[in-house]
VEXBA-653060 format. One record per residue (C-alpha): residue number from 1; residue in three letters; x, y, z. Coordinates in steps of 0.05 Angstrom, whole numbers, plus 5000, padded with zeros to 4 digits. Layout:
# VEXBA-653060
<num NUM; residuo Ala; u X; v Y; w Z>
...
END
This chain:
# VEXBA-653060
<num 1; residuo Met; u 4999; v 4994; w 5001>
<num 2; residuo Ser; u 5026; v 5069; w 4978>
<num 3; residuo Lys; u 5033; v 5121; w 5033>
<num 4; residuo Gln; u 5004; v 5168; w 4987>
<num 5; residuo Leu; u 4940; v 5127; w 4973>
<num 6; residuo Asp; u 4885; v 5167; w 4948>
<num 7; residuo Ile; u 4834; v 5145; w 5001>
<num 8; residuo Ala; u 4770; v 5189; w 4963>
<num 9; residuo Ala; u 4787; v 5152; w 4897>
<num 10; residuo Leu; u 4790; v 5081; w 4936>
<num 11; residuo Ala; u 4727; v 5091; w 4963>
<num 12; residuo Ser; u 4690; v 5114; w 4905>
<num 13; residuo Ala; u 4722; v 5056; w 4873>
<num 14; residuo Val; u 4693; v 5011; w 4918>
<num 15; residuo Cys; u 4621; v 5040; w 4920>
<num 16; residuo Ala; u 4619; v 5033; w 4844>
<num 17; residuo Gly; u 4632; v 4954; w 4849>
<num 18; residuo Asp; u 4705; v 4953; w 4831>
<num 19; residuo Arg; u 4726; v 4881; w 4853>
<num 20; residuo Arg; u 4800; v 4896; w 4849>
<num 21; residuo Ala; u 4788; v 4957; w 4891>
<num 22; residuo Leu; u 4749; v 4924; w 4940>
<num 23; residuo Ala; u 4804; v 4867; w 4946>
<num 24; residuo Arg; u 4855; v 4930; w 4951>
<num 25; residuo Ala; u 4810; v 4955; w 5008>
<num 26; residuo Ile; u 4798; v 4896; w 5051>
<num 27; residuo Thr; u 4878; v 4885; w 5050>
<num 28; residuo Leu; u 4883; v 4950; w 5077>
<num 29; residuo Val; u 4836; v 4946; w 5137>
<num 30; residuo Glu; u 4867; v 4875; w 5151>
<num 31; residuo Ser; u 4943; v 4910; w 5159>
<num 32; residuo Thr; u 4968; v 4918; w 5223>
<num 33; residuo Arg; u 5015; v 4970; w 5204>
<num 34; residuo Ala; u 5003; v 5039; w 5239>
<num 35; residuo Asp; u 5004; v 5079; w 5179>
<num 36; residuo His; u 4954; v 5030; w 5139>
<num 37; residuo Arg; u 4908; v 5032; w 5201>
<num 38; residuo Ile; u 4906; v 5112; w 5197>
<num 39; residuo Gln; u 4888; v 5097; w 5123>
<num 40; residuo Ala; u 4832; v 5042; w 5136>
<num 41; residuo Glu; u 4803; v 5088; w 5183>
<num 42; residuo Ala; u 4792; v 5147; w 5136>
<num 43; residuo Leu; u 4776; v 5101; w 5083>
<num 44; residuo Leu; u 4715; v 5074; w 5126>
<num 45; residuo Ala; u 4698; v 5140; w 5139>
<num 46; residuo Glu; u 4688; v 5153; w 5066>
<num 47; residuo Leu; u 4640; v 5097; w 5059>
<num 48; residuo Pro; u 4561; v 5117; w 5060>
<num 49; residuo Ala; u 4526; v 5101; w 5124>
<num 50; residuo Ala; u 4493; v 5030; w 5128>
<num 51; residuo Arg; u 4417; v 5034; w 5131>
<num 52; residuo Leu; u 4374; v 4972; w 5147>
<num 53; residuo Ser; u 4310; v 4985; w 5116>
<num 54; residuo Asp; u 4251; v 4945; w 5118>
<num 55; residuo Ser; u 4251; v 4941; w 5046>
<num 56; residuo Ala; u 4322; v 4911; w 5038>
<num 57; residuo Ile; u 4305; v 4866; w 5095>
<num 58; residuo Asn; u 4241; v 4838; w 5057>
<num 59; residuo Thr; u 4273; v 4827; w 4991>
<num 60; residuo Gly; u 4335; v 4788; w 5031>
<num 61; residuo Lys; u 4380; v 4851; w 5019>
<num 62; residuo Gly; u 4432; v 4876; w 5066>
<num 63; residuo Ile; u 4431; v 4813; w 5109>
<num 64; residuo Arg; u 4489; v 4788; w 5147>
<num 65; residuo Ile; u 4497; v 4705; w 5152>
<num 66; residuo Gly; u 4542; v 4676; w 5201>
<num 67; residuo Ile; u 4557; v 4600; w 5187>
<num 68; residuo Thr; u 4597; v 4558; w 5232>
<num 69; residuo Gly; u 4601; v 4482; w 5245>
<num 70; residuo Ala; u 4652; v 4428; w 5261>
<num 71; residuo Pro; u 4712; v 4411; w 5210>
<num 72; residuo Gly; u 4687; v 4359; w 5160>
<num 73; residuo Val; u 4621; v 4381; w 5159>
<num 74; residuo Gly; u 4617; v 4407; w 5094>
<num 75; residuo Lys; u 4614; v 4484; w 5111>
<num 76; residuo Ser; u 4653; v 4503; w 5040>
<num 77; residuo Thr; u 4611; v 4461; w 4998>
<num 78; residuo Phe; u 4548; v 4482; w 5033>
<num 79; residuo Ile; u 4559; v 4554; w 5023>
<num 80; residuo Glu; u 4581; v 4545; w 4950>
<num 81; residuo Ala; u 4517; v 4510; w 4933>
<num 82; residuo Phe; u 4476; v 4564; w 4978>
<num 83; residuo Gly; u 4510; v 4621; w 4944>
<num 84; residuo Gly; u 4494; v 4591; w 4876>
<num 85; residuo His; u 4423; v 4591; w 4896>
<num 86; residuo Leu; u 4430; v 4661; w 4921>
<num 87; residuo Thr; u 4459; v 4688; w 4855>
<num 88; residuo Ser; u 4401; v 4655; w 4815>
<num 89; residuo Leu; u 4356; v 4698; w 4851>
<num 90; residuo Gly; u 4388; v 4759; w 4823>
<num 91; residuo Leu; u 4427; v 4772; w 4891>
<num 92; residuo Arg; u 4500; v 4789; w 4902>
<num 93; residuo Leu; u 4534; v 4755; w 4952>
<num 94; residuo Ala; u 4601; v 4762; w 4987>
<num 95; residuo Val; u 4636; v 4706; w 5027>
<num 96; residuo Leu; u 4690; v 4724; w 5081>
<num 97; residuo Ala; u 4715; v 4656; w 5093>
<num 98; residuo Val; u 4763; v 4657; w 5159>
<num 99; residuo Asp; u 4817; v 4614; w 5147>
<num 100; residuo Pro; u 4866; v 4579; w 5194>
<num 101; residuo Ser; u 4938; v 4614; w 5199>
<num 102; residuo Ser; u 5000; v 4593; w 5179>
<num 103; residuo Ser; u 5041; v 4591; w 5240>
<num 104; residuo Arg; u 5098; v 4606; w 5191>
<num 105; residuo Thr; u 5072; v 4662; w 5150>
<num 106; residuo Gly; u 5010; v 4688; w 5189>
<num 107; residuo Gly; u 4972; v 4681; w 5123>
<num 108; residuo Ser; u 4910; v 4638; w 5104>
<num 109; residuo Ile; u 4924; v 4567; w 5097>
<num 110; residuo Leu; u 4863; v 4553; w 5048>
<num 111; residuo Gly; u 4837; v 4597; w 4987>
<num 112; residuo Asp; u 4775; v 4608; w 4949>
<num 113; residuo Lys; u 4794; v 4566; w 4895>
<num 114; residuo Thr; u 4811; v 4506; w 4931>
<num 115; residuo Arg; u 4748; v 4505; w 4969>
<num 116; residuo Met; u 4690; v 4542; w 4927>
<num 117; residuo Glu; u 4716; v 4530; w 4856>
<num 118; residuo Glu; u 4647; v 4551; w 4820>
<num 119; residuo Leu; u 4631; v 4600; w 4863>
<num 120; residuo Ser; u 4698; v 4640; w 4858>
<num 121; residuo Arg; u 4678; v 4644; w 4780>
<num 122; residuo Asn; u 4610; v 4670; w 4789>
<num 123; residuo Pro; u 4607; v 4744; w 4773>
<num 124; residuo Asp; u 4554; v 4758; w 4822>
<num 125; residuo Ala; u 4599; v 4729; w 4876>
<num 126; residuo Phe; u 4656; v 4758; w 4918>
<num 127; residuo Ile; u 4700; v 4708; w 4960>
<num 128; residuo Arg; u 4760; v 4731; w 5009>
<num 129; residuo Pro; u 4792; v 4681; w 5056>
<num 130; residuo Ser; u 4824; v 4719; w 5110>
<num 131; residuo Pro; u 4870; v 4690; w 5166>
<num 132; residuo Ala; u 4840; v 4682; w 5234>
<num 133; residuo Gly; u 4900; v 4695; w 5269>
<num 134; residuo Arg; u 4899; v 4700; w 5344>
<num 135; residuo Ser; u 4829; v 4731; w 5341>
<num 136; residuo Leu; u 4770; v 4701; w 5386>
<num 137; residuo Gly; u 4730; v 4654; w 5353>
<num 138; residuo Gly; u 4776; v 4644; w 5289>
<num 139; residuo Val; u 4742; v 4709; w 5263>
<num 140; residuo Ala; u 4792; v 4757; w 5238>
<num 141; residuo Arg; u 4791; v 4824; w 5281>
<num 142; residuo Arg; u 4778; v 4861; w 5213>
<num 143; residuo Thr; u 4719; v 4826; w 5194>
<num 144; residuo Arg; u 4668; v 4876; w 5218>
<num 145; residuo Glu; u 4708; v 4927; w 5175>
<num 146; residuo Ala; u 4711; v 4880; w 5113>
<num 147; residuo Met; u 4632; v 4869; w 5117>
<num 148; residuo Ala; u 4620; v 4949; w 5118>
<num 149; residuo Leu; u 4669; v 4951; w 5050>
<num 150; residuo Val; u 4634; v 4890; w 5015>
<num 151; residuo Glu; u 4567; v 4924; w 5030>
<num 152; residuo Ala; u 4584; v 4991; w 5009>
<num 153; residuo Ala; u 4607; v 4953; w 4942>
<num 154; residuo Gly; u 4532; v 4935; w 4931>
<num 155; residuo Tyr; u 4536; v 4866; w 4957>
<num 156; residuo Asp; u 4463; v 4838; w 4985>
<num 157; residuo Val; u 4482; v 4782; w 5026>
<num 158; residuo Thr; u 4547; v 4775; w 5069>
<num 159; residuo Ile; u 4565; v 4705; w 5093>
<num 160; residuo Val; u 4617; v 4696; w 5144>
<num 161; residuo Glu; u 4644; v 4626; w 5150>
<num 162; residuo Thr; u 4681; v 4611; w 5213>
<num 163; residuo Val; u 4741; v 4560; w 5225>
<num 164; residuo Gly; u 4695; v 4515; w 5266>
<num 165; residuo Val; u 4656; v 4495; w 5329>
<num 166; residuo Gly; u 4693; v 4513; w 5394>
<num 167; residuo Gln; u 4685; v 4558; w 5463>
<num 168; residuo Ser; u 4708; v 4622; w 5429>
<num 169; residuo Glu; u 4664; v 4613; w 5365>
<num 170; residuo Tyr; u 4617; v 4658; w 5389>
<num 171; residuo Ala; u 4651; v 4716; w 5367>
<num 172; residuo Val; u 4612; v 4709; w 5292>
<num 173; residuo Ala; u 4547; v 4720; w 5328>
<num 174; residuo Asp; u 4561; v 4790; w 5352>
<num 175; residuo Met; u 4576; v 4812; w 5279>
<num 176; residuo Val; u 4521; v 4784; w 5234>
<num 177; residuo Asp; u 4443; v 4789; w 5231>
<num 178; residuo Ile; u 4430; v 4711; w 5231>
<num 179; residuo Phe; u 4470; v 4655; w 5260>
<num 180; residuo Ile; u 4467; v 4583; w 5222>
<num 181; residuo Leu; u 4501; v 4522; w 5261>
<num 182; residuo Leu; u 4516; v 4466; w 5208>
<num 183; residuo Val; u 4513; v 4398; w 5232>
<num 184; residuo Ala; u 4525; v 4327; w 5198>
<num 185; residuo Pro; u 4479; v 4262; w 5210>
<num 186; residuo Gly; u 4496; v 4226; w 5262>
<num 187; residuo Gly; u 4440; v 4231; w 5318>
<num 188; residuo Gly; u 4453; v 4226; w 5392>
<num 189; residuo Asp; u 4531; v 4209; w 5380>
<num 190; residuo Glu; u 4538; v 4279; w 5339>
<num 191; residuo Leu; u 4495; v 4313; w 5384>
<num 192; residuo Gln; u 4538; v 4302; w 5441>
<num 193; residuo Gly; u 4600; v 4336; w 5401>
<num 194; residuo Ile; u 4569; v 4401; w 5401>
<num 195; residuo Lys; u 4565; v 4446; w 5457>
<num 196; residuo Arg; u 4504; v 4477; w 5485>
<num 197; residuo Gly; u 4524; v 4544; w 5482>
<num 198; residuo Ile; u 4529; v 4537; w 5404>
<num 199; residuo Met; u 4463; v 4514; w 5401>
<num 200; residuo Glu; u 4434; v 4571; w 5445>
<num 201; residuo Leu; u 4463; v 4622; w 5394>
<num 202; residuo Ala; u 4440; v 4588; w 5331>
<num 203; residuo Asp; u 4380; v 4617; w 5296>
<num 204; residuo Leu; u 4376; v 4564; w 5240>
<num 205; residuo Leu; u 4404; v 4496; w 5251>
<num 206; residuo Val; u 4419; v 4455; w 5182>
<num 207; residuo Val; u 4435; v 4385; w 5178>
<num 208; residuo Asn; u 4482; v 4380; w 5123>
<num 209; residuo Lys; u 4494; v 4321; w 5075>
<num 210; residuo Ala; u 4419; v 4295; w 5076>
<num 211; residuo Asp; u 4435; v 4257; w 5013>
<num 212; residuo Asp; u 4409; v 4196; w 4989>
<num 213; residuo Gly; u 4450; v 4145; w 5025>
<num 214; residuo Met; u 4446; v 4195; w 5083>
<num 215; residuo Leu; u 4374; v 4217; w 5083>
<num 216; residuo Glu; u 4350; v 4168; w 5138>
<num 217; residuo Ala; u 4404; v 4185; w 5186>
<num 218; residuo Ala; u 4396; v 4260; w 5172>
<num 219; residuo Asn; u 4326; v 4256; w 5191>
<num 220; residuo His; u 4340; v 4222; w 5251>
<num 221; residuo Ala; u 4385; v 4277; w 5272>
<num 222; residuo Ala; u 4346; v 4331; w 5256>
<num 223; residuo Ala; u 4290; v 4301; w 5304>
<num 224; residuo Asp; u 4345; v 4297; w 5358>
<num 225; residuo Tyr; u 4371; v 4363; w 5342>
<num 226; residuo Arg; u 4294; v 4388; w 5347>
<num 227; residuo Asn; u 4281; v 4354; w 5415>
<num 228; residuo Ala; u 4348; v 4386; w 5435>
<num 229; residuo Leu; u 4323; v 4453; w 5422>
<num 230; residuo Asn; u 4260; v 4448; w 5452>
<num 231; residuo Leu; u 4294; v 4446; w 5524>
<num 232; residuo Ile; u 4340; v 4515; w 5505>
<num 233; residuo Arg; u 4312; v 4579; w 5516>
<num 234; residuo Pro; u 4303; v 4620; w 5456>
<num 235; residuo Lys; u 4342; v 4682; w 5447>
<num 236; residuo Ser; u 4286; v 4722; w 5423>
<num 237; residuo Val; u 4217; v 4714; w 5440>
<num 238; residuo Asp; u 4192; v 4727; w 5373>
<num 239; residuo Trp; u 4239; v 4664; w 5344>
<num 240; residuo Arg; u 4250; v 4596; w 5366>
<num 241; residuo Ala; u 4311; v 4562; w 5326>
<num 242; residuo Glu; u 4286; v 4521; w 5265>
<num 243; residuo Val; u 4319; v 4459; w 5243>
<num 244; residuo Tyr; u 4325; v 4445; w 5168>
<num 245; residuo Leu; u 4355; v 4387; w 5123>
<num 246; residuo Ala; u 4404; v 4403; w 5065>
<num 247; residuo Ser; u 4441; v 4366; w 5010>
<num 248; residuo Ala; u 4500; v 4412; w 4981>
<num 249; residuo Leu; u 4513; v 4362; w 4931>
<num 250; residuo Gln; u 4442; v 4358; w 4907>
<num 251; residuo Gly; u 4417; v 4424; w 4920>
<num 252; residuo Gly; u 4357; v 4402; w 4968>
<num 253; residuo Gly; u 4335; v 4443; w 5022>
<num 254; residuo Leu; u 4367; v 4511; w 4999>
<num 255; residuo Thr; u 4306; v 4546; w 4978>
<num 256; residuo Glu; u 4270; v 4528; w 5047>
<num 257; residuo Ile; u 4339; v 4556; w 5083>
<num 258; residuo Trp; u 4335; v 4620; w 5044>
<num 259; residuo Glu; u 4260; v 4627; w 5058>
<num 260; residuo Ala; u 4275; v 4619; w 5131>
<num 261; residuo Val; u 4331; v 4672; w 5136>
<num 262; residuo Val; u 4284; v 4723; w 5105>
<num 263; residuo Arg; u 4228; v 4705; w 5148>
<num 264; residuo Phe; u 4270; v 4711; w 5210>
<num 265; residuo Gln; u 4292; v 4777; w 5188>
<num 266; residuo Thr; u 4221; v 4801; w 5181>
<num 267; residuo Val; u 4201; v 4780; w 5239>
<num 268; residuo Leu; u 4256; v 4818; w 5271>
<num 269; residuo Ala; u 4243; v 4876; w 5238>
<num 270; residuo Ala; u 4173; v 4878; w 5254>
<num 271; residuo Asp; u 4191; v 4908; w 5321>
<num 272; residuo Gly; u 4254; v 4944; w 5308>
<num 273; residuo Gly; u 4291; v 4884; w 5328>
<num 274; residuo Ala; u 4338; v 4876; w 5271>
<num 275; residuo Gln; u 4361; v 4947; w 5282>
<num 276; residuo Arg; u 4371; v 4939; w 5357>
<num 277; residuo Ser; u 4416; v 4885; w 5346>
<num 278; residuo Arg; u 4460; v 4925; w 5295>
<num 279; residuo Ser; u 4467; v 4976; w 5346>
<num 280; residuo Ala; u 4483; v 4933; w 5399>
<num 281; residuo Gln; u 4538; v 4905; w 5348>
<num 282; residuo Ala; u 4562; v 4966; w 5333>
<num 283; residuo Leu; u 4573; v 4981; w 5418>
<num 284; residuo Arg; u 4609; v 4920; w 5426>
<num 285; residuo Trp; u 4659; v 4937; w 5366>
<num 286; residuo Leu; u 4670; v 5005; w 5401>
<num 287; residuo Trp; u 4689; v 4979; w 5469>
<num 288; residuo Glu; u 4732; v 4918; w 5427>
<num 289; residuo Glu; u 4773; v 4976; w 5391>
<num 290; residuo Ile; u 4782; v 5008; w 5455>
<num 291; residuo Gln; u 4808; v 4952; w 5494>
<num 292; residuo Asp; u 4852; v 4930; w 5432>
<num 293; residuo Asp; u 4877; v 4997; w 5420>
<num 294; residuo Leu; u 4890; v 5008; w 5493>
<num 295; residuo Ile; u 4935; v 4941; w 5494>
<num 296; residuo Ala; u 4970; v 4958; w 5432>
<num 297; residuo Glu; u 4987; v 5027; w 5469>
<num 298; residuo Leu; u 5015; v 4992; w 5532>
<num 299; residuo Lys; u 5056; v 4952; w 5493>
<num 300; residuo Ser; u 5085; v 5008; w 5446>
<num 301; residuo Asp; u 5106; v 5050; w 5499>
<num 302; residuo Gln; u 5179; v 5023; w 5526>
<num 303; residuo Asp; u 5173; v 5046; w 5599>
<num 304; residuo Ile; u 5104; v 5016; w 5611>
<num 305; residuo Ala; u 5122; v 4957; w 5569>
<num 306; residuo Ala; u 5182; v 4944; w 5620>
<num 307; residuo Leu; u 5136; v 4957; w 5677>
<num 308; residuo Val; u 5086; v 4907; w 5648>
<num 309; residuo Ser; u 5140; v 4855; w 5638>
<num 310; residuo Ala; u 5161; v 4863; w 5712>
<num 311; residuo Arg; u 5089; v 4861; w 5744>
<num 312; residuo Glu; u 5080; v 4802; w 5700>
<num 313; residuo Asn; u 5138; v 4758; w 5730>
<num 314; residuo Asp; u 5108; v 4788; w 5797>
<num 315; residuo Val; u 5046; v 4758; w 5788>
<num 316; residuo Gly; u 5073; v 4688; w 5763>
<num 317; residuo Ala; u 5111; v 4687; w 5824>
<num 318; residuo Ser; u 5057; v 4709; w 5869>
<num 319; residuo Lys; u 5094; v 4769; w 5897>
<num 320; residuo Ile; u 5033; v 4813; w 5873>
<num 321; residuo Thr; u 4958; v 4802; w 5861>
<num 322; residuo Pro; u 4942; v 4807; w 5787>
<num 323; residuo Thr; u 4886; v 4867; w 5814>
<num 324; residuo Ala; u 4939; v 4907; w 5842>
<num 325; residuo Ala; u 4986; v 4898; w 5781>
<num 326; residuo Ala; u 4940; v 4916; w 5728>
<num 327; residuo Arg; u 4919; v 4981; w 5777>
<num 328; residuo Glu; u 4989; v 4994; w 5778>
<num 329; residuo Ile; u 5006; v 4990; w 5699>
<num 330; residuo Leu; u 4940; v 5029; w 5685>
<num 331; residuo Ala; u 4959; v 5087; w 5737>
<num 332; residuo Ala; u 5029; v 5088; w 5702>
<num 333; residuo Phe; u 4995; v 5092; w 5634>
<num 334; residuo Leu; u 4948; v 5150; w 5658>
<num 335; residuo Arg; u 5005; v 5190; w 5687>
<num 336; residuo Arg; u 5046; v 5181; w 5627>
<num 337; residuo Asp; u 4985; v 5217; w 5584>
<num 338; residuo Glu; u 4981; v 5266; w 5637>
<num 339; residuo Gly; u 5052; v 5287; w 5629>
<num 340; residuo Ser; u 5054; v 5285; w 5553>
END
């Protein structure tokens, strides 16, 4: 990225739907370089404010979908089939696939062409693999900013695919409108492998691989999950999680799943729930940024970093409590700002 980057021109190109400009913009917001962060903030400020209108919701536009599931459940295959269905309806689709990170380079291990070959050639689809890094839940820290960019570029539906199901995968639910949990046939054994917390977050639960040879097992699994969901308190008084069957290979169930997504958004929009959810997500984003930036500032100051290192050793040796150490570090940080 050039230091003389024309932010206004880049923002204009993104809003005009220029795919190369969009890819370049996402690379910019994903960068951790200090000068790139300043440019990224300026770029985002140039974008038109996102608005969640009733008409957009009722037509299935402007929807952010999170899809998670255990490795091997067929997330990428499902997204490719589901994405093809959405584009056939005249919708433009962006997929932000959060990949496992290479321990050597920090980059994505997988790529769009190795996992979603057909969808990657679809002119109405944009696929962007991003390294998960150390971000909570395998969701890249800048995924929210990438979503803002693809929506500014005119994509109607954004899918965020996470690495897998785990204790920290809840992060995706804080940045999307609807959360879909993908599971494989397997009945009781498979049910034991899914954490209750993930099921509590799911708005839709899809039993994938409901193909000819696995259809009976998929039906049994769906019944097990429906029974399990009946024992879980719904996230919203207006919506109880629903279970669907899907065959990504044969295209089965895709129409019903999309209709459920649109119906979910319509129900939430009826009493302003969709807008309240977006507002709450923005506030969480604000505090995550404050937390991340404060920690970065602490680590970048040599004097404070030395104090942090010393107090970490003291805490590890039980010479001081974590609470007292934290208070001392914060006090030193505040004194530094007062003296500057």
